[in-house]
C-alpha positions, 0 to 999 in steps of 0.5 A: 385888710386887702392885699394885691395878689393878682401878680403872686407867684403860686406854688404847691407843696411837693407832697401834693398829689395830682388829684387837686387836693391842696392848697397853694401859697405865694412867697415875696409879700412882707410879713404875710403869706397868702394861701388859696385853694388849688381848686379855685385859683380865682376864688378868695385867699386866706392871709396869714401873718408870716410868723403864724404860717411859719409856726403852723408849718413847723407843727405840721412837719413835727407831727408828720416826723412824729408819726413816721 
């Protein structure tokens, strides 16, 4: 399925360093979360179901807390 993300408002994680090694996500899409490589903003993006993205982020955050 194709999604029009041409007008998306992309954001980076606050954990992102200035070296460009990060991804950007776009909010405001019903039921999906577009994700792209910040080094190639004109390139393709991956689209995840919002439920899957939320689960992924919850796991990442809990792993970060466990390693502190």
